[in-house]
SESE-967746 format. One record per residue (C-alpha): residue number from 0; x, y, z. Coordinates in Angstrom, 1 decimal, m for minus. Example, Ala and Ser with C-alpha at 12.3 -4.5 7.8 and 13.67 -1.06 7.14 Angstrom:
+------+--------+--------+--------+
! resi !     c1 !     c2 !     c3 !
+------+--------+--------+--------+
!    0 !   12.3 !   m4.5 !    7.8 !
!    1 !   13.7 !   m1.1 !    7.1 !
+------+--------+--------+--------+
//
This chain:
+------+--------+--------+--------+
! resi !     c1 !     c2 !     c3 !
+------+--------+--------+--------+
!    0 !    0.0 !    0.0 !    0.0 !
!    1 !    1.3 !    3.5 !   m0.9 !
!    2 !    1.1 !    4.9 !    2.6 !
!    3 !    4.5 !    6.6 !    3.1 !
!    4 !    4.5 !   10.0 !    1.5 !
!    5 !    2.0 !    9.1 !   m1.2 !
!    6 !   m1.1 !   10.8 !    0.0 !
!    7 !   m1.8 !   14.4 !    1.1 !
!    8 !   m4.5 !   16.3 !    3.0 !
!    9 !   m6.9 !   18.5 !    1.2 !
!   10 !   m6.5 !   22.1 !    2.1 !
!   11 !  m10.2 !   22.3 !    3.0 !
!   12 !  m10.0 !   19.5 !    5.6 !
!   13 !   m9.3 !   20.9 !    9.0 !
!   14 !   m9.5 !   17.4 !   10.5 !
!   15 !   m6.7 !   16.0 !    8.2 !
!   16 !   m4.5 !   19.1 !    8.6 !
!   17 !   m4.8 !   18.9 !   12.4 !
!   18 !   m4.1 !   15.1 !   12.4 !
!   19 !   m0.9 !   15.6 !   10.4 !
!   20 !    0.3 !   18.8 !   11.9 !
!   21 !    3.3 !   17.4 !   13.7 !
!   22 !    4.2 !   14.7 !   11.1 !
!   23 !    6.8 !   15.7 !    8.5 !
!   24 !    6.4 !   12.3 !    6.8 !
!   25 !    2.9 !   11.0 !    6.1 !
!   26 !    2.7 !    7.3 !    7.0 !
!   27 !    0.1 !    4.6 !    7.6 !
!   28 !   m0.2 !    5.6 !   11.3 !
!   29 !   m1.0 !    9.2 !   10.4 !
!   30 !   m3.6 !    8.1 !    7.7 !
!   31 !   m5.2 !    5.3 !    9.6 !
!   32 !   m4.8 !    6.6 !   13.1 !
!   33 !   m8.0 !    8.7 !   12.8 !
!   34 !  m10.9 !    6.8 !   11.3 !
!   35 !  m12.6 !   10.1 !   10.4 !
!   36 !  m10.3 !   10.8 !    7.5 !
!   37 !  m12.2 !   10.1 !    4.3 !
!   38 !  m10.9 !    9.8 !    0.7 !
!   39 !  m12.0 !   12.8 !   m1.4 !
!   40 !  m13.1 !   14.7 !    1.6 !
!   41 !  m10.1 !   14.8 !    3.8 !
!   42 !   m7.2 !   13.4 !    1.7 !
!   43 !   m6.3 !   12.3 !   m1.8 !
!   44 !   m3.7 !    9.8 !   m3.0 !
!   45 !   m0.6 !   11.3 !   m4.5 !
!   46 !    0.9 !    8.4 !   m6.5 !
!   47 !    2.2 !   10.2 !   m9.6 !
!   48 !   m0.6 !    8.8 !  m11.7 !
!   49 !   m0.1 !    5.2 !  m10.7 !
!   50 !   m3.2 !    3.2 !   m9.8 !
!   51 !   m3.5 !    0.0 !   m7.8 !
!   52 !   m6.4 !   m2.4 !   m7.2 !
!   53 !   m6.0 !   m1.9 !   m3.4 !
!   54 !   m6.7 !    1.8 !   m3.8 !
!   55 !   m9.6 !    1.4 !   m6.3 !
!   56 !  m11.3 !   m1.3 !   m4.2 !
!   57 !  m10.6 !    0.7 !   m1.0 !
!   58 !   m8.4 !   m2.0 !    0.7 !
!   59 !   m6.6 !    0.3 !    3.1 !
!   60 !   m6.7 !    1.1 !    6.8 !
!   61 !   m9.6 !   m0.9 !    8.4 !
!   62 !  m10.1 !   m2.8 !    5.2 !
!   63 !   m6.5 !   m3.7 !    4.7 !
!   64 !   m7.1 !   m7.2 !    6.1 !
!   65 !   m9.0 !   m7.9 !    2.8 !
!   66 !   m5.9 !   m7.0 !    0.9 !
!   67 !   m3.8 !   m9.5 !    3.0 !
!   68 !   m6.5 !  m12.1 !    2.6 !
!   69 !   m6.5 !  m11.7 !   m1.2 !
!   70 !   m2.8 !  m12.4 !   m1.3 !
!   71 !   m3.2 !  m15.5 !    0.9 !
!   72 !   m6.1 !  m16.8 !   m1.2 !
!   73 !   m3.9 !  m16.6 !   m4.2 !
!   74 !   m1.7 !  m19.3 !   m2.7 !
!   75 !   m4.8 !  m21.3 !   m1.6 !
!   76 !   m5.9 !  m21.3 !   m5.2 !
!   77 !   m2.4 !  m22.5 !   m6.1 !
!   78 !   m2.8 !  m25.5 !   m3.7 !
!   79 !   m6.2 !  m26.4 !   m5.2 !
!   80 !   m4.9 !  m26.1 !   m8.7 !
!   81 !   m1.8 !  m28.3 !   m8.0 !
!   82 !   m3.9 !  m31.0 !   m6.4 !
!   83 !   m5.9 !  m31.2 !   m9.7 !
!   84 !   m3.3 !  m30.3 !  m12.3 !
!   85 !   m0.7 !  m32.9 !  m11.2 !
!   86 !   m2.9 !  m36.0 !  m11.8 !
!   87 !   m4.2 !  m34.5 !  m15.1 !
!   88 !   m0.6 !  m34.2 !  m16.4 !
!   89 !    0.3 !  m37.7 !  m15.3 !
!   90 !   m2.8 !  m39.3 !  m16.8 !
!   91 !   m3.5 !  m37.3 !  m20.0 !
!   92 !   m0.1 !  m35.8 !  m20.7 !
!   93 !    2.1 !  m32.8 !  m20.0 !
!   94 !    0.8 !  m30.7 !  m22.8 !
!   95 !   m2.9 !  m31.1 !  m22.1 !
!   96 !   m2.2 !  m30.1 !  m18.5 !
!   97 !   m0.2 !  m27.0 !  m19.7 !
!   98 !   m3.0 !  m26.1 !  m22.2 !
!   99 !   m5.6 !  m26.3 !  m19.5 !
!  100 !   m3.6 !  m24.2 !  m17.1 !
!  101 !   m2.9 !  m21.5 !  m19.7 !
!  102 !   m6.5 !  m21.2 !  m20.8 !
!  103 !   m7.9 !  m21.1 !  m17.2 !
!  104 !   m5.3 !  m18.5 !  m16.2 !
!  105 !   m6.0 !  m16.3 !  m19.3 !
!  106 !   m9.7 !  m16.4 !  m18.6 !
!  107 !   m9.1 !  m15.4 !  m15.0 !
!  108 !   m6.8 !  m12.5 !  m16.1 !
!  109 !   m9.6 !  m11.2 !  m18.3 !
!  110 !  m11.9 !  m11.2 !  m15.3 !
!  111 !   m9.3 !   m9.7 !  m13.0 !
!  112 !   m8.5 !   m6.6 !  m15.1 !
!  113 !  m12.2 !   m5.6 !  m15.5 !
!  114 !  m12.6 !   m2.0 !  m14.3 !
!  115 !  m13.9 !   m1.6 !  m10.7 !
!  116 !  m16.9 !    0.3 !  m12.1 !
!  117 !  m18.3 !   m3.0 !  m13.6 !
!  118 !  m16.7 !   m5.6 !  m11.4 !
!  119 !  m17.1 !   m6.6 !   m7.8 !
!  120 !  m14.5 !   m7.3 !   m5.2 !
!  121 !  m15.5 !  m11.0 !   m4.6 !
!  122 !  m15.2 !  m11.6 !   m8.3 !
!  123 !  m11.7 !  m10.0 !   m8.3 !
!  124 !  m10.7 !  m12.2 !   m5.4 !
!  125 !  m12.0 !  m15.3 !   m7.1 !
!  126 !  m10.1 !  m14.4 !  m10.2 !
!  127 !   m6.9 !  m14.1 !   m8.2 !
!  128 !   m7.5 !  m17.5 !   m6.7 !
!  129 !   m7.9 !  m19.0 !  m10.2 !
!  130 !   m4.8 !  m17.3 !  m11.5 !
!  131 !   m2.9 !  m18.8 !   m8.5 !
!  132 !   m4.2 !  m22.2 !   m9.5 !
!  133 !   m3.5 !  m22.0 !  m13.2 !
!  134 !   m0.2 !  m20.2 !  m12.9 !
!  135 !    1.4 !  m22.6 !  m10.5 !
!  136 !    0.2 !  m25.7 !  m12.4 !
!  137 !    1.8 !  m24.1 !  m15.5 !
!  138 !    5.1 !  m23.5 !  m13.6 !
!  139 !    5.2 !  m27.0 !  m12.3 !
!  140 !    4.3 !  m28.5 !  m15.6 !
!  141 !    6.8 !  m26.6 !  m17.7 !
!  142 !    9.6 !  m27.6 !  m15.3 !
!  143 !    8.7 !  m31.2 !  m15.8 !
!  144 !    8.4 !  m30.9 !  m19.5 !
!  145 !   11.7 !  m29.2 !  m20.0 !
!  146 !   13.7 !  m31.7 !  m17.8 !
!  147 !   11.9 !  m34.7 !  m19.4 !
!  148 !   12.9 !  m33.3 !  m22.9 !
!  149 !   16.6 !  m33.0 !  m22.1 !
!  150 !   18.9 !  m36.1 !  m22.1 !
!  151 !   20.5 !  m37.1 !  m18.8 !
!  152 !   23.8 !  m35.5 !  m19.4 !
!  153 !   22.2 !  m32.2 !  m20.5 !
!  154 !   19.7 !  m31.8 !  m17.6 !
!  155 !   21.8 !  m29.1 !  m15.9 !
!  156 !   21.7 !  m27.1 !  m19.1 !
!  157 !   17.9 !  m27.5 !  m19.2 !
!  158 !   17.7 !  m26.3 !  m15.6 !
!  159 !   19.9 !  m23.3 !  m16.4 !
!  160 !   17.7 !  m22.5 !  m19.4 !
!  161 !   14.6 !  m22.7 !  m17.3 !
!  162 !   16.0 !  m20.6 !  m14.4 !
!  163 !   17.3 !  m17.9 !  m16.7 !
!  164 !   13.9 !  m17.8 !  m18.5 !
!  165 !   12.3 !  m17.3 !  m15.1 !
!  166 !   14.6 !  m14.4 !  m14.2 !
!  167 !   14.2 !  m12.8 !  m17.7 !
!  168 !   10.5 !  m12.9 !  m17.2 !
!  169 !   10.9 !  m11.3 !  m13.8 !
!  170 !   13.0 !   m8.5 !  m15.3 !
!  171 !   10.4 !   m8.0 !  m18.0 !
!  172 !    7.6 !   m7.5 !  m15.4 !
!  173 !    9.8 !   m5.0 !  m13.5 !
!  174 !   10.3 !   m3.1 !  m16.7 !
!  175 !    6.6 !   m3.2 !  m17.6 !
!  176 !    5.7 !   m2.2 !  m14.1 !
!  177 !    7.9 !    0.8 !  m14.2 !
!  178 !    6.4 !    2.2 !  m17.5 !
!  179 !    2.8 !    1.0 !  m17.1 !
!  180 !    1.1 !    3.0 !  m14.4 !
!  181 !   m2.4 !    1.6 !  m14.8 !
!  182 !   m2.8 !   m1.6 !  m12.8 !
!  183 !   m5.4 !   m3.1 !  m15.1 !
!  184 !   m3.1 !   m2.9 !  m18.1 !
!  185 !   m0.1 !   m4.1 !  m16.2 !
!  186 !   m2.1 !   m7.1 !  m14.8 !
!  187 !   m3.0 !   m8.0 !  m18.4 !
!  188 !    0.7 !   m8.4 !  m19.4 !
!  189 !    1.1 !  m11.9 !  m17.9 !
!  190 !   m2.1 !  m12.9 !  m19.8 !
!  191 !   m0.6 !  m11.8 !  m23.1 !
!  192 !    2.7 !  m13.6 !  m22.3 !
!  193 !    0.7 !  m16.8 !  m21.6 !
!  194 !   m1.1 !  m16.3 !  m25.0 !
!  195 !    2.3 !  m16.4 !  m26.7 !
!  196 !    3.2 !  m19.5 !  m24.7 !
!  197 !   m0.1 !  m21.1 !  m25.9 !
!  198 !    0.9 !  m20.5 !  m29.5 !
!  199 !    4.4 !  m21.7 !  m29.1 !
!  200 !    3.4 !  m24.9 !  m27.2 !
!  201 !    1.4 !  m26.0 !  m30.3 !
!  202 !    4.7 !  m26.6 !  m32.2 !
!  203 !    6.3 !  m28.8 !  m29.5 !
!  204 !    5.6 !  m32.5 !  m29.1 !
!  205 !    4.4 !  m34.4 !  m26.0 !
!  206 !    7.0 !  m35.6 !  m23.6 !
!  207 !    8.4 !  m38.8 !  m25.0 !
!  208 !    8.8 !  m40.2 !  m21.5 !
!  209 !    5.1 !  m39.7 !  m20.8 !
!  210 !    4.1 !  m41.2 !  m24.1 !
!  211 !    6.2 !  m44.3 !  m23.5 !
!  212 !    5.7 !  m44.9 !  m19.8 !
!  213 !    2.3 !  m43.3 !  m18.9 !
!  214 !    0.4 !  m43.4 !  m22.1 !
!  215 !    2.2 !  m46.7 !  m23.1 !
!  216 !    2.0 !  m45.9 !  m26.8 !
!  217 !    5.0 !  m46.9 !  m28.9 !
!  218 !    3.8 !  m45.1 !  m32.0 !
!  219 !    3.2 !  m41.8 !  m30.1 !
!  220 !    6.6 !  m42.2 !  m28.5 !
!  221 !    8.2 !  m42.4 !  m31.9 !
!  222 !    6.2 !  m39.4 !  m33.1 !
!  223 !    7.7 !  m37.3 !  m30.3 !
!  224 !   11.2 !  m38.7 !  m30.9 !
!  225 !   10.9 !  m37.9 !  m34.6 !
!  226 !   10.4 !  m34.2 !  m33.7 !
!  227 !   13.4 !  m34.1 !  m31.4 !
!  228 !   15.5 !  m35.9 !  m34.0 !
!  229 !   14.5 !  m33.3 !  m36.7 !
!  230 !   15.1 !  m30.5 !  m34.3 !
!  231 !   18.6 !  m31.7 !  m33.6 !
!  232 !   19.2 !  m32.4 !  m37.3 !
!  233 !   19.9 !  m36.0 !  m36.5 !
!  234 !   19.8 !  m38.7 !  m39.2 !
!  235 !   18.9 !  m41.4 !  m36.7 !
!  236 !   16.2 !  m43.7 !  m38.1 !
!  237 !   13.4 !  m43.5 !  m35.6 !
!  238 !   11.1 !  m45.7 !  m37.7 !
!  239 !   13.3 !  m48.7 !  m37.3 !
!  240 !   14.0 !  m48.0 !  m33.6 !
!  241 !   13.0 !  m50.9 !  m31.5 !
!  242 !   11.2 !  m49.9 !  m28.3 !
!  243 !   10.2 !  m52.5 !  m25.8 !
!  244 !    9.3 !  m52.6 !  m22.1 !
!  245 !   12.0 !  m53.8 !  m19.8 !
!  246 !   11.3 !  m56.8 !  m17.6 !
!  247 !   11.8 !  m56.7 !  m13.8 !
!  248 !   14.4 !  m58.8 !  m12.0 !
!  249 !   11.8 !  m61.6 !  m11.4 !
!  250 !   10.7 !  m61.6 !  m15.1 !
!  251 !    7.5 !  m59.6 !  m14.7 !
!  252 !    6.9 !  m56.5 !  m16.8 !
!  253 !    7.7 !  m53.3 !  m15.1 !
!  254 !    5.2 !  m51.5 !  m17.3 !
!  255 !    2.0 !  m53.0 !  m18.8 !
!  256 !    1.9 !  m52.9 !  m22.6 !
!  257 !   m1.6 !  m51.7 !  m22.8 !
!  258 !   m3.7 !  m49.2 !  m20.9 !
!  259 !   m7.5 !  m49.2 !  m20.7 !
!  260 !   m8.6 !  m45.6 !  m21.5 !
!  261 !  m12.0 !  m46.3 !  m20.0 !
!  262 !  m10.5 !  m47.0 !  m16.6 !
!  263 !   m8.3 !  m43.9 !  m16.2 !
!  264 !  m10.0 !  m43.1 !  m12.9 !
!  265 !   m9.3 !  m46.6 !  m11.5 !
!  266 !   m5.7 !  m46.2 !  m12.7 !
!  267 !   m5.4 !  m42.9 !  m10.9 !
!  268 !   m6.6 !  m44.4 !   m7.7 !
!  269 !   m4.2 !  m47.3 !   m8.1 !
!  270 !   m1.4 !  m44.8 !   m8.6 !
!  271 !   m2.2 !  m43.1 !   m5.4 !
!  272 !   m2.1 !  m46.4 !   m3.5 !
!  273 !    1.4 !  m46.9 !   m4.8 !
!  274 !    2.5 !  m44.0 !   m2.5 !
!  275 !    1.7 !  m46.4 !    0.4 !
!  276 !    2.7 !  m49.6 !   m1.3 !
!  277 !    6.1 !  m48.2 !   m2.2 !
!  278 !    7.0 !  m46.3 !    1.0 !
!  279 !   10.2 !  m45.1 !   m0.4 !
!  280 !    8.3 !  m42.9 !   m3.0 !
!  281 !    6.0 !  m41.6 !   m0.3 !
!  282 !    8.9 !  m40.7 !    2.0 !
!  283 !   10.6 !  m39.0 !   m0.9 !
!  284 !    7.5 !  m36.9 !   m1.6 !
!  285 !    7.2 !  m35.9 !    2.1 !
!  286 !   10.9 !  m34.8 !    2.1 !
!  287 !   10.4 !  m32.7 !   m1.1 !
!  288 !    7.3 !  m31.1 !    0.2 !
!  289 !    9.1 !  m30.1 !    3.5 !
!  290 !   12.1 !  m28.7 !    1.6 !
!  291 !    9.9 !  m26.7 !   m0.7 !
!  292 !    7.8 !  m25.5 !    2.3 !
!  293 !   10.9 !  m24.3 !    4.2 !
!  294 !   12.4 !  m22.7 !    1.1 !
!  295 !    9.3 !  m20.7 !    0.5 !
!  296 !    8.9 !  m19.9 !    4.2 !
!  297 !   12.4 !  m18.5 !    4.4 !
!  298 !   12.0 !  m16.6 !    1.1 !
!  299 !    8.8 !  m14.8 !    2.1 !
!  300 !    9.9 !  m14.6 !    5.8 !
!  301 !   12.9 !  m12.3 !    5.3 !
!  302 !   12.5 !   m8.9 !    6.9 !
!  303 !   15.5 !   m7.8 !    4.8 !
!  304 !   16.2 !   m9.2 !    1.3 !
!  305 !   17.7 !   m8.1 !   m2.0 !
!  306 !   14.6 !   m6.0 !   m2.8 !
!  307 !   15.3 !   m3.8 !    0.3 !
!  308 !   18.6 !   m2.5 !   m1.0 !
!  309 !   16.8 !    0.5 !   m2.4 !
!  310 !   13.9 !    2.7 !   m1.2 !
!  311 !   12.8 !    2.8 !   m4.8 !
!  312 !   10.3 !    0.0 !   m5.4 !
!  313 !   11.4 !   m0.9 !   m8.9 !
!  314 !   15.1 !   m0.6 !   m8.3 !
!  315 !   14.6 !   m2.9 !   m5.3 !
!  316 !   12.9 !   m5.4 !   m7.6 !
!  317 !   15.9 !   m5.1 !  m10.0 !
!  318 !   18.2 !   m5.9 !   m7.1 !
!  319 !   16.1 !   m9.0 !   m6.3 !
!  320 !   16.3 !  m10.1 !   m9.9 !
!  321 !   20.1 !   m9.7 !   m9.8 !
!  322 !   20.3 !  m11.7 !   m6.6 !
!  323 !   18.2 !  m14.5 !   m8.1 !
!  324 !   20.4 !  m14.5 !  m11.2 !
!  325 !   23.6 !  m14.7 !   m9.1 !
!  326 !   22.0 !  m17.7 !   m7.3 !
!  327 !   21.4 !  m19.4 !  m10.7 !
!  328 !   25.0 !  m18.8 !  m11.9 !
!  329 !   26.4 !  m20.3 !   m8.6 !
!  330 !   24.0 !  m23.2 !   m8.7 !
!  331 !   25.0 !  m24.0 !  m12.3 !
!  332 !   28.6 !  m24.1 !  m11.3 !
!  333 !   27.9 !  m26.3 !   m8.3 !
!  334 !   26.1 !  m28.9 !  m10.5 !
!  335 !   29.3 !  m29.8 !  m12.3 !
!  336 !   31.5 !  m30.0 !   m9.2 !
!  337 !   29.3 !  m31.4 !   m6.4 !
!  338 !   26.8 !  m34.2 !   m6.6 !
!  339 !   23.1 !  m33.5 !   m6.1 !
!  340 !   22.6 !  m34.6 !   m2.5 !
!  341 !   25.8 !  m32.9 !   m1.2 !
!  342 !   24.9 !  m29.7 !   m3.0 !
!  343 !   21.5 !  m29.6 !   m1.4 !
!  344 !   23.0 !  m30.2 !    2.0 !
!  345 !   25.7 !  m27.7 !    1.5 !
!  346 !   23.4 !  m24.9 !    0.2 !
!  347 !   21.0 !  m25.2 !    3.1 !
!  348 !   23.8 !  m25.8 !    5.6 !
!  349 !   25.4 !  m22.5 !    4.4 !
!  350 !   22.1 !  m20.7 !    4.8 !
!  351 !   21.7 !  m22.1 !    8.3 !
!  352 !   25.2 !  m21.0 !    9.2 !
!  353 !   24.6 !  m17.5 !    7.9 !
!  354 !   21.5 !  m17.2 !   10.2 !
!  355 !   23.4 !  m18.4 !   13.3 !
!  356 !   26.4 !  m16.1 !   12.5 !
!  357 !   23.9 !  m13.2 !   12.2 !
!  358 !   23.3 !  m13.4 !   16.0 !
!  359 !   26.9 !  m12.3 !   16.7 !
!  360 !   27.0 !   m8.7 !   18.1 !
!  361 !   29.0 !   m7.2 !   15.2 !
!  362 !   28.4 !   m3.6 !   14.2 !
!  363 !   29.2 !   m1.8 !   11.0 !
!  364 !   29.9 !    2.0 !   10.6 !
!  365 !   26.7 !    4.0 !   10.4 !
!  366 !   27.8 !    5.3 !    7.0 !
!  367 !   27.5 !    1.8 !    5.5 !
!  368 !   24.3 !    1.1 !    3.5 !
!  369 !   23.5 !   m2.2 !    5.4 !
!  370 !   24.3 !   m3.6 !    8.8 !
!  371 !   25.7 !   m7.0 !    9.9 !
!  372 !   22.3 !   m8.7 !   10.2 !
!  373 !   21.2 !   m7.5 !    6.8 !
!  374 !   24.3 !   m8.7 !    5.2 !
!  375 !   23.9 !  m12.2 !    6.6 !
!  376 !   20.3 !  m12.1 !    5.6 !
!  377 !   21.4 !  m11.5 !    2.0 !
!  378 !   23.9 !  m14.4 !    2.2 !
!  379 !   21.2 !  m16.6 !    3.7 !
!  380 !   18.7 !  m15.6 !    1.0 !
!  381 !   21.3 !  m16.4 !   m1.7 !
!  382 !   22.0 !  m19.8 !   m0.2 !
!  383 !   18.3 !  m20.7 !    0.1 !
!  384 !   17.7 !  m19.7 !   m3.5 !
!  385 !   20.6 !  m22.0 !   m4.6 !
!  386 !   19.3 !  m24.8 !   m2.4 !
!  387 !   15.8 !  m24.5 !   m3.7 !
!  388 !   17.1 !  m24.6 !   m7.3 !
!  389 !   19.0 !  m27.8 !   m6.5 !
!  390 !   16.0 !  m29.4 !   m4.8 !
!  391 !   13.9 !  m28.6 !   m7.8 !
!  392 !   16.3 !  m30.5 !  m10.1 !
!  393 !   17.0 !  m33.3 !   m7.6 !
!  394 !   13.3 !  m33.8 !   m6.9 !
!  395 !   12.2 !  m34.0 !  m10.5 !
!  396 !   15.1 !  m36.4 !  m11.3 !
!  397 !   14.3 !  m38.7 !   m8.4 !
!  398 !   10.5 !  m38.8 !   m9.1 !
!  399 !    9.2 !  m41.6 !  m11.4 !
!  400 !    7.7 !  m40.6 !  m14.7 !
!  401 !    4.4 !  m42.3 !  m13.7 !
!  402 !    4.0 !  m40.0 !  m10.7 !
!  403 !    6.3 !  m37.1 !  m11.5 !
!  404 !    3.6 !  m34.4 !  m11.9 !
!  405 !    1.8 !  m35.6 !   m8.7 !
!  406 !    5.0 !  m35.5 !   m6.7 !
!  407 !    5.9 !  m32.1 !   m8.1 !
!  408 !    2.4 !  m30.9 !   m7.3 !
!  409 !    2.7 !  m32.1 !   m3.7 !
!  410 !    6.1 !  m30.4 !   m3.3 !
!  411 !    4.7 !  m27.1 !   m4.7 !
!  412 !    1.7 !  m27.6 !   m2.4 !
!  413 !    4.2 !  m27.5 !    0.4 !
!  414 !    5.7 !  m24.4 !   m1.0 !
!  415 !    2.4 !  m22.6 !   m0.9 !
!  416 !    2.0 !  m23.5 !    2.8 !
!  417 !    5.4 !  m22.0 !    3.4 !
!  418 !    4.5 !  m18.9 !    1.5 !
!  419 !    1.4 !  m18.3 !    3.5 !
!  420 !    3.3 !  m18.8 !    6.8 !
!  421 !    6.3 !  m16.9 !    5.6 !
!  422 !    4.3 !  m13.7 !    5.1 !
!  423 !    3.4 !  m13.9 !    8.8 !
!  424 !    6.9 !  m14.5 !    9.9 !
!  425 !    7.2 !  m10.9 !   11.2 !
!  426 !    5.3 !  m12.1 !   14.3 !
!  427 !    8.3 !  m14.2 !   15.2 !
!  428 !   10.6 !  m11.2 !   14.8 !
!  429 !    8.4 !   m9.2 !   17.2 !
!  430 !    8.8 !  m12.0 !   19.7 !
!  431 !   12.6 !  m12.2 !   19.5 !
!  432 !   15.2 !  m11.3 !   16.8 !
!  433 !   17.7 !  m13.8 !   18.1 !
!  434 !   14.9 !  m16.4 !   18.3 !
!  435 !   14.0 !  m15.7 !   14.7 !
!  436 !   17.6 !  m16.3 !   13.5 !
!  437 !   17.7 !  m19.6 !   15.5 !
!  438 !   14.5 !  m20.8 !   14.0 !
!  439 !   15.5 !  m19.9 !   10.5 !
!  440 !   18.9 !  m21.6 !   11.0 !
!  441 !   17.4 !  m24.8 !   12.4 !
!  442 !   14.8 !  m25.0 !    9.5 !
!  443 !   17.6 !  m24.6 !    7.0 !
!  444 !   19.7 !  m27.3 !    8.5 !
!  445 !   16.8 !  m29.7 !    8.7 !
!  446 !   16.0 !  m29.1 !    5.0 !
!  447 !   19.6 !  m29.8 !    4.0 !
!  448 !   19.9 !  m32.8 !    6.2 !
!  449 !   16.8 !  m34.4 !    4.7 !
!  450 !   18.3 !  m34.1 !    1.3 !
!  451 !   20.9 !  m36.7 !    2.3 !
!  452 !   18.0 !  m39.2 !    2.7 !
!  453 !   17.2 !  m38.9 !   m1.0 !
!  454 !   18.9 !  m41.2 !   m3.6 !
!  455 !   21.7 !  m39.7 !   m5.7 !
!  456 !   20.4 !  m38.8 !   m9.2 !
!  457 !   23.4 !  m37.2 !  m11.0 !
!  458 !   24.1 !  m39.0 !  m14.3 !
!  459 !   21.4 !  m41.5 !  m13.6 !
!  460 !   18.4 !  m42.2 !  m15.9 !
!  461 !   15.3 !  m41.0 !  m14.0 !
!  462 !   13.1 !  m43.8 !  m12.7 !
!  463 !   10.1 !  m44.8 !  m14.8 !
!  464 !    7.9 !  m46.4 !  m12.1 !
!  465 !    7.5 !  m46.5 !   m8.3 !
!  466 !    9.3 !  m49.9 !   m8.4 !
!  467 !   12.3 !  m48.2 !   m9.9 !
!  468 !   12.3 !  m45.7 !   m7.0 !
!  469 !   12.5 !  m48.7 !   m4.6 !
!  470 !   15.4 !  m50.2 !   m6.5 !
!  471 !   17.3 !  m46.8 !   m6.4 !
!  472 !   16.9 !  m46.8 !   m2.6 !
!  473 !   18.1 !  m50.4 !   m2.4 !
!  474 !   21.2 !  m49.5 !   m4.5 !
!  475 !   21.8 !  m46.5 !   m2.2 !
!  476 !   21.8 !  m48.7 !    0.9 !
!  477 !   24.1 !  m51.2 !   m0.8 !
!  478 !   26.5 !  m48.5 !   m1.8 !
!  479 !   26.5 !  m47.1 !    1.7 !
!  480 !   27.3 !  m50.5 !    3.2 !
!  481 !   30.0 !  m51.0 !    0.7 !
!  482 !   31.6 !  m47.6 !    1.5 !
!  483 !   31.5 !  m48.4 !    5.2 !
+------+--------+--------+--------+
//
């Protein structure tokens, strides 16, 4: 909300002038401290022509709780969407799930940007929830699609491409936000970008891994592989490629050759039962959900982050984008030097250490732009961003193709819980600053330590089924005993 210095009293309002007489800087306290101040009668907003939905819907002072609730419901919508979108992508394909998420989000954006004169606040809040649902399903799905489309040795490059695309989109939004002063028009920009994605997606094939393992169609698998061969200008003869389903160690087929399309609902229920039948996969899902939850909690829970390096809102966002880009570059370098599990543990371990070191009573000269605690918060933020990027890659690699979208959805579900809780983390700071650093440090260390409970995935072909996940854990235990 534009409280600080972005509103002024009307000269005709004695009440407002009296209320602000001894205040050189107009803040939230001076505006909301007196309930008698009325917009248009006592004061006007002075935002240099910029508009916001919070102002137009009157979500300030005693109605500010609605603004906070709207932001929280956005994440609630994300959790609902992920619980639906994951199974859809596992059953019907990555592209159908992406198509659906884009279309639903675009429709919600159209409703969101309606002028307040013809829209209603409940409709706007519902649109925000739907955008949260569709947008997060799209983010989860595109990550899976990109990594499934890259061969094992090139997965780090796929991750790098995806991460830089995310940061580039962030920078574009900052740029658009700086030059577009009307909130309706600015909110429509992501919808237009999704429309472009919708067109581009039409030219890409379905994930060959999904076609082969989930859809169990050899011909559709070859169709996808032909596209990739043509794209890479490969002369490999796909038509004469022999594809067959591998048999398990006891001779049974790991993957049935046929699937009954009339019983997709039954197959979905059976796939959920496998989380219990194959406890290793269920444990892996819980670990990922916890790591994503903690990463999101810490990200939204910082009282000082990269965006606070400037009082200018947009320059602050620019600093945040630079910080995220730096994290991507460091993460990319780590991928080629340290294995997945150790890199996850090291990143979160470094973040935890930064929070504990921040407790030390060290002071900087007052002329410095940041103090000791803020510096360590930046270091911690950077390490958490690196750790989350590694967890994203590690989790998708460790998840079986048959359940990958559902597992990714569960992990992202955990992230949304962390985001909701993280926005309320200021209450911990009010209780104790030292206690806050201790809690943040312990959460970071537990997230990193749990990463060691996951199987190593570097240079390994991703598992196809839940049974493959069990075999990977068995190999992990055998290797551990051999090393001992």
